[in-house]
C-alpha positions as CSV (number, residue, x, y, z in Angstrom):
1,X,-0.1,0.0,0.1
2,X,2.6,2.8,1.1
3,X,4.6,1.4,-2.2
4,X,1.6,2.8,-4.6
5,X,1.0,5.6,-2.9
6,X,4.8,6.7,-3.4
7,X,4.7,5.8,-6.9
8,X,1.7,7.5,-7.6
9,X,3.1,10.8,-6.3
10,X,6.1,10.5,-8.7
11,X,4.0,9.9,-11.4
12,X,1.9,13.3,-11.1
13,X,5.2,15.4,-10.3
14,X,7.0,14.2,-13.7
15,X,4.1,15.6,-16.2
16,X,4.6,13.8,-19.9
17,X,2.8,14.7,-23.4
18,X,2.4,11.7,-25.0
19,X,2.9,12.2,-29.1
20,X,2.0,9.0,-30.6
21,X,3.7,5.9,-29.1
22,X,6.6,7.8,-27.4
23,X,6.5,10.4,-24.7
24,X,8.4,13.4,-24.6
25,X,8.6,15.6,-21.5
26,X,7.4,19.2,-21.2
27,X,11.2,20.6,-21.2
28,X,11.7,18.9,-24.8
29,X,8.7,20.3,-26.2
30,X,9.3,24.1,-24.7
31,X,12.9,23.5,-26.3
32,X,11.7,22.5,-29.6
33,X,9.5,25.6,-29.9
34,X,12.0,27.7,-29.3
35,X,14.1,26.3,-31.6
36,X,11.1,26.9,-34.3
37,X,10.7,30.3,-33.7
38,X,14.6,31.0,-34.2
39,X,14.6,29.5,-37.3
40,X,13.4,31.9,-39.8
41,X,9.9,31.2,-41.7
42,X,10.2,28.7,-45.4
43,X,9.5,30.8,-48.0
44,X,8.5,29.4,-51.8
45,X,11.4,30.5,-54.2
46,X,9.8,29.6,-56.7
47,X,6.4,32.1,-55.9
48,X,8.9,34.8,-55.0
49,X,11.1,34.9,-58.1
50,X,9.8,36.6,-61.0
51,X,8.5,34.5,-64.0
52,X,11.2,34.3,-66.7
53,X,10.4,36.3,-70.1
54,X,9.1,33.9,-72.9
55,X,11.6,34.0,-76.3
56,X,9.9,34.8,-79.1
57,X,12.1,33.5,-82.1
58,X,11.6,36.0,-85.4
59,X,9.7,34.5,-88.2
60,X,12.2,33.1,-90.7
61,X,11.6,33.1,-94.4
62,X,11.6,29.5,-95.4
63,X,13.5,28.9,-98.9
64,X,11.7,27.4,-101.7
65,X,11.4,23.3,-102.1
66,X,14.6,22.2,-104.1
67,X,16.9,25.5,-103.2
68,X,18.5,24.4,-99.5
69,X,22.5,24.0,-99.9
70,X,22.6,26.3,-102.8
71,X,25.6,28.9,-103.0
72,X,24.5,31.9,-101.3
73,X,25.9,33.9,-104.6
74,X,22.6,32.8,-106.4
75,X,20.2,33.7,-104.0
76,X,17.7,36.8,-105.1
77,X,17.5,38.0,-101.9
78,X,21.5,38.5,-101.2
79,X,21.7,39.6,-104.9
80,X,19.4,42.5,-104.4
81,X,20.9,43.3,-101.0
82,X,17.6,44.2,-99.6
83,X,14.0,42.6,-100.9
84,X,11.3,43.2,-99.1
85,X,8.6,40.9,-98.1
86,X,6.2,41.9,-100.5
87,X,8.5,41.1,-103.5
88,X,9.1,45.2,-104.0
89,X,11.7,45.4,-106.6
90,X,14.9,47.3,-104.9
91,X,16.3,50.6,-106.3
92,X,19.1,50.4,-109.1
93,X,22.3,51.1,-107.1
94,X,23.1,54.2,-109.7
95,X,19.6,55.7,-109.7
96,X,19.0,55.2,-113.3
97,X,15.8,55.4,-114.5
98,X,14.8,52.0,-115.8
99,X,11.9,52.9,-118.1
100,X,14.2,55.3,-120.3
101,X,18.1,54.3,-119.6
102,X,19.7,52.7,-122.8
103,X,22.1,49.9,-121.4
104,X,25.3,49.6,-123.3
105,X,28.7,47.8,-123.2
106,X,30.7,47.8,-120.1
107,X,27.6,48.4,-118.2
108,X,27.5,46.3,-114.9
109,X,23.9,44.7,-114.5
110,X,22.5,42.0,-112.2
111,X,19.5,40.3,-112.8
112,X,17.0,38.7,-110.9
113,X,14.5,35.9,-111.2
114,X,12.4,35.8,-107.7
115,X,10.6,32.8,-108.8
116,X,13.9,30.6,-109.9
117,X,17.4,31.8,-108.2
118,X,18.9,29.6,-110.7
119,X,18.4,31.8,-113.3
120,X,19.9,35.1,-111.7
121,X,23.4,36.5,-112.2
122,X,25.2,39.3,-110.5
123,X,27.2,42.0,-111.2
124,X,27.7,40.9,-114.8
125,X,28.8,43.3,-117.5
126,X,27.7,44.0,-120.8
127,X,29.9,42.4,-123.3
128,X,31.2,44.2,-126.4
129,X,29.0,42.8,-128.5
130,X,25.7,44.3,-126.7
131,X,25.1,40.7,-124.8
132,X,24.6,39.4,-121.3
133,X,24.5,35.5,-120.2
134,X,22.1,33.8,-117.9
135,X,22.6,30.3,-116.5
136,X,20.7,27.8,-118.0
137,X,18.7,30.5,-120.2
138,X,21.7,31.4,-122.9
139,X,22.4,34.7,-124.3
140,X,20.1,38.1,-124.3
141,X,20.8,41.3,-126.1
142,X,21.1,43.9,-123.5
143,X,22.7,46.8,-125.2
144,X,20.5,49.6,-126.9
145,X,17.6,48.4,-125.0
146,X,16.3,49.4,-121.2
147,X,16.4,47.5,-118.3
148,X,12.3,47.3,-118.3
149,X,12.7,45.9,-122.1
150,X,15.6,43.3,-120.9
151,X,13.2,42.3,-117.9
152,X,10.4,41.7,-120.3
153,X,12.6,39.4,-123.1
154,X,13.8,36.9,-120.1
155,X,10.4,36.9,-118.6
156,X,8.9,35.6,-122.0
157,X,11.9,33.0,-122.4
158,X,10.9,32.0,-118.6
159,X,7.7,31.3,-119.4
160,X,8.3,29.9,-122.9
161,X,10.5,27.5,-121.5
162,X,10.4,26.7,-117.9
163,X,7.2,28.6,-116.5
164,X,3.5,28.6,-116.6
165,X,2.8,32.0,-115.6
166,X,4.7,35.3,-116.0
167,X,7.8,34.9,-113.6
168,X,9.3,38.4,-111.8
169,X,12.5,39.8,-113.6
170,X,14.1,42.4,-112.1
171,X,17.4,44.2,-113.8
172,X,19.4,46.4,-111.7
173,X,22.3,48.9,-113.4
174,X,25.2,48.6,-110.7
175,X,27.6,50.8,-112.8
176,X,27.2,52.9,-115.6
177,X,30.2,52.8,-117.8
178,X,28.9,53.0,-121.6
179,X,27.7,56.8,-121.1
180,X,29.5,59.5,-120.2
181,X,31.0,62.7,-121.2
182,X,34.5,65.4,-120.3
183,X,34.9,68.4,-118.7
184,X,38.3,70.0,-118.9
185,X,39.8,73.0,-118.2
186,X,39.1,76.0,-115.4
187,X,36.4,73.9,-113.0
188,X,37.1,72.8,-109.9
189,X,36.5,69.2,-110.8
190,X,37.5,68.2,-114.2
191,X,37.2,65.1,-115.6
192,X,35.1,62.2,-117.0
193,X,31.3,61.9,-115.6
194,X,29.0,59.4,-116.1
195,X,26.0,60.1,-118.2
196,X,23.6,58.5,-115.9
197,X,20.5,60.8,-116.1
198,X,19.4,63.7,-118.9
199,X,22.3,66.4,-118.2
200,X,22.3,69.7,-120.1
201,X,25.5,72.0,-119.9
202,X,24.9,73.9,-117.1
203,X,24.2,70.8,-114.9
204,X,26.8,69.3,-115.9
205,X,29.3,72.6,-115.1
206,X,27.5,72.4,-111.5
207,X,28.3,68.9,-111.2
208,X,32.0,69.8,-111.9
209,X,31.9,71.8,-108.6
210,X,31.7,75.4,-110.9
211,X,34.4,78.0,-112.4
212,X,38.5,78.7,-111.2
213,X,38.6,82.2,-110.9
214,X,40.0,83.0,-114.1
215,X,37.8,81.2,-116.6
216,X,35.9,82.7,-119.7
217,X,32.4,81.8,-118.5
218,X,30.7,83.3,-121.9
219,X,33.2,81.3,-124.8
220,X,32.7,77.3,-123.5
221,X,32.8,75.2,-126.1
222,X,31.0,71.9,-126.5
223,X,33.1,69.3,-128.6
224,X,30.3,66.5,-129.5
225,X,31.3,62.9,-130.5
226,X,29.7,63.4,-134.3
227,X,32.3,65.9,-134.6
228,X,30.3,69.2,-134.5
229,X,30.9,71.7,-132.1
230,X,28.8,74.0,-130.2
231,X,29.0,77.3,-127.8
232,X,27.9,78.3,-124.6
233,X,27.8,81.6,-122.5
234,X,27.3,80.7,-119.0
235,X,26.4,84.2,-118.0
236,X,23.8,84.3,-120.8
237,X,21.8,81.4,-119.1
238,X,22.4,82.3,-115.6
239,X,20.1,85.3,-116.2
240,X,17.8,83.1,-118.1
241,X,18.6,84.3,-122.0
242,X,19.3,82.7,-124.9
243,X,18.5,79.3,-123.3
244,X,18.5,77.0,-126.5
245,X,22.2,76.6,-126.3
246,X,21.7,74.8,-122.8
247,X,21.8,71.3,-124.5
248,X,21.4,68.1,-123.4
249,X,24.8,65.9,-123.6
250,X,25.4,63.2,-125.8
251,X,27.5,60.3,-124.7
252,X,31.0,61.2,-125.6
253,X,30.8,64.9,-125.9
254,X,33.6,66.8,-123.9
255,X,33.2,70.7,-122.6
256,X,36.0,73.0,-122.9
257,X,36.7,75.6,-120.2
258,X,39.2,78.2,-121.0
């Protein structure tokens, strides 16, 4: 009886907390509680991190079937420098008017066939006989016609021999070497000038940078390629007089300022 009372007293003096099947003392529970308070609360790194940006790849035009792996030199988009997505013609490198400019020997052209790059050619010089050669198509007469007329001839042959519909052909004049005029004497920049667009004597003198100090502006001589001679009075034309003497130059004309 006495042993039972002592055991009961001892049991009530030490309180225990039962967690599951393992008894834990109140001191251990308190220590664990303090340790949990000292630890910083766990955070969700994924929730706090800013969302990663979504990369969007630019649209890349796909080459037509059967053209992959061909030499870039035959790529119409690279031949023309920058061909728009709409297929618009790039501007000629020399600024010539493709409707009026007449091609000649030694002019340098790039010919682009948008529907068939295997027919295109870059930086080809018009031969002394006036012809150019296209891959698979052969020779074409270029001298004596405009770039626009040459485009039509190439398009007609392509439609006849290779295609069911008229293709888009572009003839770009890279260099004008067949047509030029000369200015010599008392001007600031004498020399040879390409005759790219219609040019009058007054236009040519301005292109040459004007006169030197002791130039004779009233007796300027124009020696034409056909052997004839014309005179030009700069002071009269400058004042709007006798404008008919301000003629358009022809290939091979030479202006002399004394």
